Each structure stands twice: as structure tokens, then as C-alpha cells.
N, C-alpha and C positions, 0 to 999 in steps of 0.2 A: 634509269628507266622506272616508270611508275605505271601500274596497271589498275583497271577497275573491272568489276563485273556489273552488267546492267541488263535491263529488259528493253527490247526495242518496242516501237509503237504497236506492233502486232502481238506482243507478249512473249516472243521468243527470247532466249538468253543469249548473251554475247559477252565477249571479252574485248576491252578497249585499251589502247595505249594513250596515255595522257600526252598531249602535245599543245603548243601554243595556239594552234588552230581549233582545238577541241579534242574530242575523243575519237581516235582513229580505230575503227572496228577491225579486229583481227580476223583474218580469213580462216575458214574451215575448222574453227574450234569454238565451242559454246560455253566452256567453263575453265577457270584457272586450274582446277584440279586436272582436267583432261590435258591441258597444256603442259602441266608439270609431269604427268605420267608419260606423255609423248617424249618430252625432253629426256627423262630418265631412260626410257626404252631405247632412244637413239644416241644415248651418251652425249647429249648436248646440254649446254646451259640454257636457262630460260631466255636470255637475250639472244642466243644463237637460234633457238626455236622460233622466237618471234620474228627474227630477220628472215628465216626460211619461209615462214607462212605468209608474211607480208600483210598489209592492211588495205582496206577499201573505203567504205563510206565514213564520212566525218559527221559526228553527232555533236549537238550543242550541249556542253557540260552543264551549264546552268539549267537548261530545260530538263535534263535527266534528273538533276537533284530536286528541282522544284516540284516535279511530278512524282517523286518518290520511287523512281525506277532504278536507282543505284542500289546494288546489293552489297552484302559483305564481300570483300575481295577474294575470299577463299571459302568454299563450303563443300558439302557432300550431298548427293541426291537423296541419301538416307540419313536424316539428322542423327540417328543413333550411332553412326559411324564417324561422327565428328566429336572429338574429345576436347572440352574446354577445361583448362587447368591453369594454375598460376603459382607464383612463388612470392613470398613476402620477406621483409627485412633484408632486401638485396641491395639497397642504396645507402650511401653514406649518411644521408639525411633522414633515412626512414626511422632510425631509433628516436630521433627528436619528436616526430609525430606520434609514434607509438608510446613514448614515455609520458605523453600527456594523459594516457589512460592508466598509467601505472606510477608507482612512487619511486621505484629504483631507476637509476640512470646507467648509461653504458660505462661511465667512468668508475663506478663502484667496484669493490672487490667481487670476483665472480661468485663467491659464496653468498654475497648479499643480493645478487641480481635475481629478478624474477625470470621465468623460463624464456620469455620472448627476448629479453635483453641478453641472456646468456647466448641464445642462438644468433643474435646480431653480432656479438663479440666473436663467436666462433667463425662467422662469415668473414669478418674483418681480418681475423688471424689466418684463415685457411680457405677462403673462397676463391682464390685466384692461384691455383697450383701452377708451378713452372717446370715441373719435372715430368710431365706427361701422365702422371697418376691422377685419379680423381681427387678433388678437394672435398671439403666438408659439405655435407648435405644441407640444402637450404630448407627453410619452411616451405611446405607444399600443400596445396589444397585442390580439391576437385570442385569445379563450378557447375558443370552440367554438360549436356550434349548440344548439338546444333540447334535444337528447338528453342534455346534460351537466348539466341542471338537476335537482337533488333537491328534491322538494316540502318545504315546511316540516314539521319533525318527523321527516323521513326521514334515513337515514344516508348519508354520503358514501362511495361505493365508492373505496377507495384502492388503486391498482394495486401489484402486488408489486414492480415495478421502482422505485417511488417512494422517494426518500430521506427524505421528510418529508411531513406534511400539516398545514400551518399556516393558522390563520384570518387573514382580513383583513376587519375590520368596516368597512362602507362604506354610503353611500347610493347607490342605483342610479336612473338615469333610465329610464323605460319609454316606448317610442315605437311608433307605428304609421305606416306610409307610406300616405298617402291615394291615391285613384285619380288625383289630380292630380300624383302623383310627388313630393309634398312631405312632409317628416316632421312629425308632430304628437305633442307630448308628452302622454301620458295622465296621468302623475303620477310619484311617487317611492315607493320602498320601501326597507326595510332590506335590506342584502345581505351575504353572506359570500363573498368572492372567494378561496376557499381556494387556496393556492399552495405549491409545494414550495420552501421557502426554502433548504434545504440544497443542493439542486441549483443554485439561482440563485447562491448564494455561491461555488460552485466557479469559475464564470466568468460574467460578466454576459451573455455571448452565449448562455448557456443559459436566459435569461429566457423565451424563447418556449416551450421545453419545459416549464419550471416552471409556466407558466400553464395548460397543458392538463390541468386537473383539474376535477372536479365543483364546482359552486357552488350557491348557493341564494339566494332572495330572497323577501321577504314577511314574515309571511303577508298583510299588508294593503298596499293601494295607496292612498297619500295623494293625493287630487286637489288640484290647485292648485299654487301656487309653493312652493318650499322656503324655510322661514324662513332668514334670513341667519345665524342662530346656533342650532345645536342641539347638545346634548351627550348622548351615549349611553354605555353601559357594556358592555364585553365581558368574558366570563369563560370559563374552561375548567373543567369538572367531570370528575373522575376517581373512579370508584366512588362517585359521589354527593357527593364533597367538592370544594370550590373550590380548585384548585391555582394559579390565576392570575386576576387581575381588574384591569381598568384602565378609566378613563374615556377617552372620545375625543370631541373637538370636531369638528364639521363645519359645513357651510353656508358661504356666500361670505365671511363675516367671518373665517373661519379658513383660507381657501383662497388659493393663489397664482394661480389661474386663475378667471375667471368661468365660470359654467355655460354661458352663451351661447357663450363661446370654445371650451369643450370640445365642445359640441354641433356648432358650425360645423365644427371640424376632423375630426369623425367623418363628418358627412353631406355634406361637400363632395365626396366621391367618388360619382360617378354609380352605381356598382355597388351602393351602399347605398340607392338611391332606387327600388327595385322596388315598385310598388303592392301593398299587402296585407301586406308583410313586417312582422315585429315585430323591434325592436331593444332590447336590454338593455345599458345602458352603465354599468359600474361607475365611479364618479367619484373613487375614490382614498381612501386612509386615511392616518393619521399614527401609528398604533400597530400593533404585532404582537407576540405573545408571544415569537417567535423572537428579536427584538431584545433581549429581557430574559433570554435564555438558557434559555428553556423548550423542552424536547424533548417533542413530543406523542407519545402512545401509542395503540395500537389500542384502540378503545372509548371514547376521550375524547369529551366532549360539549361543543360550542360553543354559547354563549348570547350573543345580541346584542340589546340593548334600547335604544330611543329613545322616550321617553314620547309624543312627538308622533305616533308611528307606530303606536300601539296595542300589540298583543300582541308579545312578543319573538320573534325568529327563533331556533329551536333545531334543531340537527342533530348527530347522532352520527357516528362514523367506524368503518369496518370494512375490513380488508384483503381483497382479492379476487384470485383467480388471473387473470393476464393471458390474453387470448384467443389471441394470436399467439405462437408459439414460433419461435425461430431456426431457419431452414431449412425452415419449413413452407410458404413461398410456392412455388407450382408454376408452371412455365413452360407456356404453352399452345401 
């Protein structure tokens, strides 16, 4: 089952089930978050709750997308209660991309590795525990709150101070915290965790700055477990022409960490267990155009598709003026 969130022609919000006929609007619920909280409260799965509610009007999917009315498939009415975070160096191929920014490789003796390659090796050795105990911690970063999410089809605002706007094609885990203070996974979606790779390359300690960029995920939320192997394709279009394209594998067969391990090390912090909050966790990638020497330009369009997730995620880019100028902060 795959779900989307969208706006109707009169501007109200709705949840829809993707079907061959179009988008079947779910009855009596206006957000995926509310759907999830209802399911948690009734001790039902998402699929069981959807079946109980039933569907009504059928909407044209292409029309929803072309009119910009498709929303991110999970959000919170207060953007400050939506936590966007991610993990890196989680895929077997991720060290190859990262090593293009560094001289050491994953095959060197650990004493000779730089910090990012050490962390990758730790993940390979201990990121998939089998005894029920937590495995090694992954690389983790905070990306922002719900205000930095661009809806599918929308443009990423790129701040003037940015050195780069590079795509990162990933799968994201989507979660809601129940009234019992426990996290519940609603499903997975395609994600683009756009990053300033030029800034990151200057010094790895700039990673936190480089991650504070807009992102996008969707348009569809896939309910259920993530297949152990999925393969997607990412491309960049410039003036309509493809200037770069590459396949990318994901799923646990291609990862150095299990999803359960990544989830544990995010939600082990009590500050992330506030009832009602939404969490979006980018699970990492193994490819990026920056690693292949591509320099993105204003107006480039990113496309990411994974067949098991339905429609592709498409976002453009545009430079914007920064809000704050040096010296504009006033003392009170």
C-alpha cells in the first residue's frame, strides 16, 4: 500500500491511497499523522485503519502533481514538532563516494584511516547486531525541522551563501511518536537529502553547516517493511537535458547498518520521544554527483525514482537572497 497527502481543489487537506484508477481519498481523516495516531490508539496497523475508514472520491494523480497540490507524505501541523535528521556512511558503497574527498581508503589499517573511514569500518564490523543488543553508533546529523521540507515538485531554495546544492538520493524512514512515548514507523519514502558538498569538503567539521539545507521526500509513503534490496536511479536535468545519471542500491542487503540499529540510535534519546511529534530519518546513500565531479547550477532539476515507491521525486533548485545580513542583529 502507498499513500500520499494532498490538497483538494478547495484547499483542504486529504490523504489518498494510490491505485491504478488514481488517488482514492481516504474518508474521515485529513493527515497521515492523524491516521497513524488513530491506528496507534486503536492498536491497528496502518493498513487495517485504512480498510476500516474506506475511500471515496477518486482524484487524478497527474493533475495533483502538475498543480503542485501533492504534499510531503507525513508532516506535523507545527513544523517545529517535525524533526529531520539523517545518518551517513551506512551503505557498502558510501565509503567509495566519501573517499573521493579524502586520501585514506577503507582497506587501510585503522590507524591510518581518517575519522569518516574509521566510522565506516566500524559500521561494517558492528552495524548489524544479531544478539539483540545495540550495534555501533552510525554517523548522525540534524538537518532541520519541518520548515525545510520542500513538497514534491517544488524547488529547493538555495541560500546565497551556499557553495553548492548537491543531491543525495536516499530512502527515508517516517515515524510518529505515540501517546505512550514510543516511536512507531509509519513507512518509507524516497528522499533527497540535499547537501552542500563543497562546504563539507573544505573541512569535515563543516558537515553540520553543509546539512542545513532544504530537503524533500515522497511523493508516496510505502507502508510496511523496506525490501532488503531495492535499486533506484538518480539524475540531474539541466535545461531539459540529462547531464548526469546513476543507479543506486539500497535496502539492508546493501547497507553496513541494519535499519533497526539506525532507528535505535536515533530514538534512544528521550528528547526525541515527545508524544505526537513526527520524525523523518534519512537512511544514507552510496552515490552523489559531486563524487563524479559534477557542479550543479541554479535551475537544475533532481529526479529520483525507485519503482517500488511509485512516482519519482522531482525537485528544482533556485538561488534566494539570505534573510539575515551581517550587522543586522540588534541588542535589546
